[in-house]
C-alpha positions in Angstrom: 0.0 0.0 0.0 1.4 3.4 -1.0 1.0 6.2 1.4 0.7 9.9 0.4 0.8 12.9 2.6 -1.5 15.0 0.4 -3.8 14.8 -2.6 -1.2 16.8 -4.7 1.4 14.1 -4.1 -0.8 11.3 -5.5 0.0 9.9 -8.9 -1.5 6.9 -10.7 -1.5 5.6 -14.3 -4.8 3.7 -13.9 -8.3 4.8 -13.1 -9.3 4.8 -9.5 -12.0 3.3 -7.3 -12.1 5.5 -4.2 -13.7 5.9 -0.8 -13.3 8.7 1.7 -13.8 9.6 5.3 -12.0 9.8 8.6 -12.1 6.0 9.1 -11.3 6.5 12.8 -10.4 3.1 14.4 -10.9 1.2 11.1 -13.7 -0.8 12.8 -15.8 -3.6 11.3 -18.1 -1.2 9.5 -15.1 0.5 7.8 -13.7 -2.9 6.8 -16.8 -3.8 5.0 -16.4 -0.6 2.8 -12.7 -1.3 2.2 -13.5 -5.0 1.3 -16.0 -3.8 -1.4 -13.5 -1.1 -2.6 -10.6 -3.5 -3.1 -12.9 -6.1 -4.8 -14.4 -3.5 -7.1 -11.0 -2.1 -8.1 -9.7 -5.6 -8.9 -12.7 -6.4 -11.1 -12.3 -3.3 -13.2 -8.5 -3.3 -13.4 -8.3 -0.1 -11.4 -6.5 0.9 -8.3 -8.2 1.3 -4.9 -7.8 4.5 -3.0 -8.8 5.6 0.5 -8.7 9.3 1.2 -8.8 10.4 4.8 -8.2 13.7 6.6 -6.2 15.1 9.5 -6.8 16.9 11.8 -10.3 15.6 12.3 -12.7 18.1 10.7 -14.4 18.9 14.0 -11.0 20.1 15.4 -10.8 22.6 12.6 -14.4 23.7 12.0 -15.7 23.7 15.5 -12.4 24.2 17.3 -13.3 21.1 19.2 -10.0 20.2 20.9 -11.9 17.9 23.3 -12.5 15.2 20.6 -10.4 12.1 21.1 -9.7 9.7 18.3 -9.4 5.9 18.3 -6.4 5.8 16.0 -3.4 7.9 15.3 -2.3 8.3 11.7 0.4 5.6 12.1 -2.1 3.3 13.8 -4.5 3.8 11.0 -1.9 3.0 8.4 -1.0 -0.2 10.3 -4.6 -1.2 10.5 -5.2 -0.6 6.7 -2.0 -1.9 5.2 -3.0 -5.6 5.3 -6.5 -5.0 3.8 -5.4 -5.0 0.2 -5.6 -1.3 -0.5 -3.4 0.2 -3.2 -3.3 3.8 -2.1 -3.8 5.7 1.2 -3.9 9.5 1.2 -3.9 11.7 4.3 -5.0 15.1 3.3 -4.5 18.0 5.7 -7.9 19.4 6.7 -7.9 23.1 7.0 -10.3 26.0 6.5 -9.3 26.4 2.9 -10.0 22.8 2.1 -13.3 22.9 4.0 -14.4 25.8 1.8 -14.4 23.7 -1.4 -18.0 23.3 -2.6 -19.2 19.8 -3.2 -18.8 20.2 -7.0 -15.4 21.8 -6.7 -14.3 18.8 -4.6 -15.7 16.3 -7.1 -14.2 18.1 -10.2 -10.7 19.1 -8.9 -10.0 16.1 -6.6 -12.1 13.1 -7.7 -12.1 13.7 -11.4 -9.0 15.7 -12.3 -6.6 14.4 -9.7 -7.8 10.8 -9.1 -9.3 10.0 -12.6 -12.0 8.3 -10.7 -14.1 5.5 -12.2 -16.2 4.7 -9.1 -16.7 6.0 -5.6 -18.0 3.7 -2.9 -19.5 5.5 0.0 -21.5 4.9 3.2 -25.2 5.5 3.0 -25.0 8.5 5.4 -21.9 10.3 4.1 -22.1 14.0 3.6 -19.4 16.3 2.0 -18.6 19.7 0.6 -18.7 23.1 2.3 -20.9 22.9 5.4 -21.5 19.2 4.6 -24.4 20.2 2.4 -24.1 17.4 -0.2 -25.1 13.7 0.2 -25.0 10.6 -1.9 -27.8 11.8 -4.1 -25.7 14.8 -5.1 -22.8 12.4 -5.8 -25.0 10.5 -8.2 -25.8 13.7 -10.1 -22.1 14.6 -10.3 -21.3 11.0 -11.3 -23.6 11.3 -14.4 -22.1 14.7 -15.2 -18.4 13.7 -14.9 -18.6 10.0 -15.9 -18.1 8.0 -12.7 -20.2 5.4 -10.9 -21.5 5.8 -7.3 -22.0 2.7 -5.2 -23.8 3.0 -1.9 -23.1 0.9 1.2 -26.3 0.6 3.2 -26.5 0.2 7.0 -28.0 -3.3 6.5 -24.9 -4.4 4.5 -22.6 -3.3 7.3 -23.6 -6.3 9.5 -27.2 -5.0 9.7 -25.9 -2.4 12.2 -24.4 1.0 11.7 -21.2 0.4 13.7 -19.8 3.8 14.3 -16.6 5.2 15.8 -18.9 7.1 18.2 -20.2 3.9 19.6 -16.7 2.5 20.1 -15.6 5.7 21.8 -18.6 5.5 24.2 -17.9 1.9 25.0 -14.2 2.8 25.8 -15.2 5.8 27.9 -17.5 3.6 29.9 -14.8 0.9 30.2 -16.9 -1.6 28.2 -13.8 -3.1 26.7 -15.4 -6.3 25.4 -18.0 -4.3 23.5 -15.5 -1.9 22.0 -13.3 -4.7 20.9 -16.3 -6.5 19.4 -17.1 -3.4 17.3 -13.5 -2.9 16.3 -12.7 -6.5 15.5 -9.4 -6.3 17.3 -8.2 -5.3 20.8 -8.1 -1.6 21.3 -4.6 -0.4 21.9 -2.3 2.6 22.3 1.5 3.1 22.1 3.9 5.2 24.1 7.4 5.5 25.5 8.3 3.9 28.8 9.4 6.8 31.1 10.6 7.2 34.6 7.8 7.6 37.3 7.8 7.7 41.0 8.5 3.9 41.2 5.9 3.4 43.8 4.9 0.1 42.4 8.3 -1.3 42.9 8.1 -0.6 46.7 4.8 -2.6 46.7 6.1 -5.6 44.9 4.4 -4.6 41.6 6.9 -2.7 39.5 5.3 -0.9 36.6 6.2 0.5 33.2 5.0 4.1 33.0 3.7 4.8 29.5 3.8 8.3 28.0 1.4 8.7 25.1 2.6 11.6 22.9 -0.6 12.2 20.9 -2.9 14.2 23.1 -5.9 13.4 20.9 -5.6 9.6 21.4 -8.5 8.3 23.4 -7.5 6.6 26.6 -10.2 4.6 28.5 -11.6 5.9 31.8 -9.6 5.7 35.0 -9.4 2.2 36.4 -7.6 -1.1 36.3 -7.5 -3.3 33.1 -6.2 -6.6 31.8 -3.7 -5.9 29.0 -0.9 -7.5 27.0 2.1 -6.2 25.1 4.7 -7.8 22.8 8.1 -7.5 24.3 11.2 -9.0 22.7 8.9 -11.0 20.3 6.8 -12.5 23.1 3.2 -11.7 24.2 3.5 -10.7 27.8 0.3 -10.4 30.0 -0.2 -7.6 32.4 -2.5 -5.4 34.4 -2.7 -1.7 33.9 -3.7 1.2 36.1 -5.0 4.5 34.6 -5.5 7.5 36.8 -4.1 9.5 39.7 -3.5 6.7 42.2 -5.6 8.4 44.9 -4.1 6.3 47.7 -1.0 8.5 47.3 -1.1 12.2 47.8 -0.6 14.5 44.9 0.1 11.7 42.4 0.0 12.9 38.8 -2.2 11.2 36.2 -0.3 8.2 34.8 -0.7 5.0 32.8 1.2 2.2 34.5 1.5 -1.4 33.4 2.7 -4.3 35.6 3.9 -7.1 33.4 3.4 -10.6 35.0 6.2 -13.1 34.8 8.6 -10.7 33.1 11.4 -8.4 34.3 13.8 -6.2 32.5 14.7 -2.6 31.6 12.1 -1.0 29.4 13.0 2.6 29.8 13.1 4.5 26.5 11.3 1.7 24.6 8.0 2.3 22.8 5.4 -0.3 23.8 2.1 -1.1 22.2 -0.5 -1.9 24.9 -3.5 -4.0 23.9 -6.5 -3.6 26.2 -8.4 -6.8 26.8 -10.8 -6.3 29.7 -11.8 -4.0 32.6 -11.2 -5.1 36.2 -12.4 -2.4 38.4 -12.8 1.3 39.1 -9.9 3.4 40.5 -10.0 3.3 44.3 -8.5 5.1 47.3 -7.4 2.6 49.9 -7.1 3.2 53.7 -3.6 1.8 53.8 -0.7 0.4 51.7 -1.6 -3.1 53.0 -5.1 -2.8 51.7 -3.8 -1.6 48.3 -1.4 -4.5 48.1 -4.1 -7.0 49.0 -6.3 -5.6 46.2 -3.4 -5.7 43.7 -3.0 -9.4 44.5 -6.7 -9.9 43.7 -6.2 -8.0 40.5 -3.3 -10.3 39.6 -5.4 -13.3 40.3 -8.2 -12.0 38.1 -5.7 -11.3 35.3 -4.1 -14.7 35.5 -7.5 -16.4 35.4 -8.4 -14.4 32.4 -5.4 -15.6 30.4 -5.8 -19.2 31.7 -9.4 -19.2 30.4 -8.2 -17.7 27.1 -5.7 -20.6 26.6 -8.4 -23.1 27.5 -10.8 -21.6 24.9 -8.0 -21.2 22.3 -5.6 -24.1 22.9 -3.3 -22.9 20.0 -2.9 -19.5 21.5 0.7 -18.5 22.2 0.6 -16.6 25.5 
């Protein structure tokens, strides 16, 4: 899959079958669209193309800096690269781009730049300045400029309109199993292991403190979770705490992972943390002894989770 940093960088000698949208999270609904896109391009000897935008349009048009995304650009690329796509374009979304009328976008981008033969789009997609155009307008432009429009209905997408909004809500409510079901893979984030206060070490539960650079990346609500990471080529199980550790005074917000049955120096490394299940809410304990006792319970729950996983999936390498 070729990756382009703007529409102007794109070149192709064939005609193109395209789709467009933010594709945040590349969830199961998105994958249905991409599957159709790749198949259609192959059948017509064209190249498949996905056009996405960054920053998220709401960050630009509504100055909504409180929106959190399911995938960074690099994560989106990693999720897309094995789906058979030929081309992936990330277009900078700014006020100038947002002011393109629907027909200007169709003529200058889809027709002149992409040489489009077909666009495959969700049933509810809207585009153009102020999002005034819909799929019916696209069909009119298609007849005018000589390209086909194929609609993906809600019923075709697993009979449910699986949306990034629903995934975000599930994560914000710590409903990890539902979020992962919508996504089709375990939700994850990546970050550098940095030095913390090393309080976990004194409790017998040393942790890797993860610093996530992208401030727009959605992190689930505060609490304790079952997670895993790949370290030195092996899947390592762990339990993660997100929050302010209220048992300790003036503790800053942190993301800390205790890896079970593993030890070593991770400082400076970038780890991908896959979130598998929620254990409990963040709590303030009356003493360190009470905290350690609860950590032992969390560890037991985590080990039981992975033991059950291996029972259900005997070939799993954990």
